[in-house]
N, C-alpha and C positions, 0 to 999 in steps of 0.2 A: 562407478560414475566418473565423470571428468573431474580433474583435480580442482578446477575453479569452483565447481559446485560443492565438492568435498570441503574446501576451505570455508566457503560461505555457510554450509550446514553446521560446521564446527564452531561458527561464530568467531573465526579467527580474523578474517578480513574479507573485503569485497572480491568479486570475480576479477574486476579490473586490477585491483591491487595484487591479486595472485599472479596475474600476467607479468606485472612489473617485477615481482620477486623472482619469477622464473627467468625473465630476460636478464636479470642481474646475476644469474647462476647461484642463487642463494637457496634453492630448493633441490633436494635429492630424494629419489625414491629407490629404496633397496640398494643404496650405495652408488647410484648413477644419477647424473644431472637430469632433472626433470625437463621435459619439452612442453611447449604450449599445448593445451588441450589434451594432455595425456590422461588415459584412463587409469584409475587406481582402485584398489580394494582396501577395506578397513584393516585388513591384516598386513598390508604393506608397511614397511618402515619408512616413514616420511619425516625428513628433517628440514628445518629452516635455520640457516646459519649454524648448521651442525648440531642443532638442538631438537629434541623430539617435539612434534606438533602436539600441543596440549589444547584440548577442548576448553573453551572459555565458558564461564557461567552465562546462561541465557538471560537476556535482558528484555523486558516487555514494558513499553512505556506508551501511555496515551497522551497525545498532544492536541490541544485545541489550536490548530494552525490559524494564524491571522491572514488576512488578505495581503498580498504582496510577497509572500514567501513561496519559492519554487520547490516542489517535491522531488528533489534529486539529491543524491549523495555526491555528485560531482562538485568538488570544491572550487573548480574554475568558473562555475556558474554563479553569477551575482545573486545574493539573497537566497542561497540554497538552504534547505531545511536543516542539514547537519551542522553547518556553520552557525545558523541561527540558534540552535539549541546549545551548542558548545559542550556537548556531552564528552566526557574524557575518554570513552572507549568507542570501539567500532560499532555503529548502529546504522540502520538505513530505514527509509519509509516503506511500508507495505502498501503498494499501490500509489495512486496519485490523487490529489485535488488540484485543479488548475490554479494558476497564480491569483486569479480574480476571486476565487472561492475561499471559504473558511470552514473550520470545523474539525472533526475528529480524524486523526491519523494515528495509526499504530506504528511505533518505531521499535525495531528489534535488531538482534544479531543472529536470529534463528532462521536460517535460510529455508529449512524444511517446512517450518510452520508458515512462512511467508508464501511459499509456492503452493501450499494447500489452500490458503485463503484466496490467492489470485487465480487459481484454476477455475475458469468460468463454468466448466462442466459441473462443478460442485454446487453452483447456484446459491452461494451464500448471500444473505440479505445485507444490504446497506441502505440506510434511511436518510433522507434529506428533507429540509424545509426550504422552499423556493419562493421568492417574491418576484413577480413579473412587473413589467413597465405599465401594465393596465389590467383592468378587471377581466375576468374570463367567465364563460358560461359552462353549463354542464356538458355540452358537446366537446369542449376542450378536455375535460376529465375523462370522458368516455374514449376519446381518440388517443389520449396519452396512455390510458390503461390497456388498450387493445394492441398496442404496438405501432411504431412510427417508422416510415422509410427514411433512413439516414445512412450515409456512407455506403450506399448501394445494397444495404441489407435492411430487414425489418427487425426492430428491437423486440425483445421478448415481452409478452404481456406482463404488466406490473400493477401494483396497487397505488392508486392516486386518491387522496382525500383532501377536500377543501378545508382550509384553515380560515380564510377570509375572502373578501372580494378579489384580491390580487395575489393571494398566497396559498400554496398547496403543500402537502406532505406527500412524498413519493418513496416507495420502497422498490429498489432494483435488485436483480440477481445477476447483472452483468456490468461491465465497466468499460464501455466504449469511450473513445476519446471525446471529451466534452459532450457526453451523451445527453444530459438533461438540457443543456443550452441548445444543442442541435434539435432535439425533440420539440422544445418550445418554439424555436425559430420556424419549424415546419408548419406551425399553426399561426404564424405571424406575430409572435411575442418575443420580447427580449428579456433575459434574466437580469434583474437588478441585484438581488442578493441570493446567494446559494450557500447553504450551510449543511454539512454532514453532521448528523446527530447520533448515528449508531452504525457500528460494524458488527454484525452478528449479535453476540450477547453483550458487546461492549458499548457503553453509553457515555455521552458527553457531559451528563449531569454533574454539576459541581466543579467543572474545570473552566476557569476563566480564559478568555481569549489570550493566547500567547503563553499560557501556563501548561504544565504537564504533571503527570503523576505515574507511579508504577502501577501495574495491574495488581489487584488483590489476589491472594492465593485462590479464593473462590472463583474469581473471574478467569484466572489462568487455567484452573482445572476444568471449568465448564467449556472454555474455548477449545482446549485440547481434546476434550471428550467429543465435541461437535466435529472436530477435524480428524477424529480417529487416530490421535497421536498418543 
């Protein structure tokens, strides 16, 4: 695999940070300076600052993201999620919730696990509770459930359940850019509140807005089992 992905899978640093280390001539592969995008094998001797690359302990954190925080590890972005958490080791968000939305985000340093979750072909479930700017009828639920034309494609069929006159619960198996907001807009509605409450087997229950906790061992084992890891 490419060295950027290898470093990320090892939980050492981000792909962007890997590029910086390579550009600074701090990475060698089998005694030679590494080049950007180089392909490597696990059997290669990879050194950073003349020290062996050591796999870091994997970290799995559930954060209840508040509105106003941007899901990016780029520290130059104001209100980025990594700076918000202030975690002392390298972690990044698995996927995104737009800045105006709140709810469950998985933070980790496990690149392989993150890629498995984000692969849309795997159709992993993510669940949201959404409040609109006005009440809706059953035709809205039927239309949202059957798929909606947005971004020049039709969304996958999904599960939509009414919670109240203006609030519904939706379970998606894909993650298009601002998907729920665009789907709702196609029917003439604006989203007022959007909260993600579940990612696969991981639930937001008991985590206050702005707070986080580590996955339990049971949650971690079940998640990895679902991902075939």
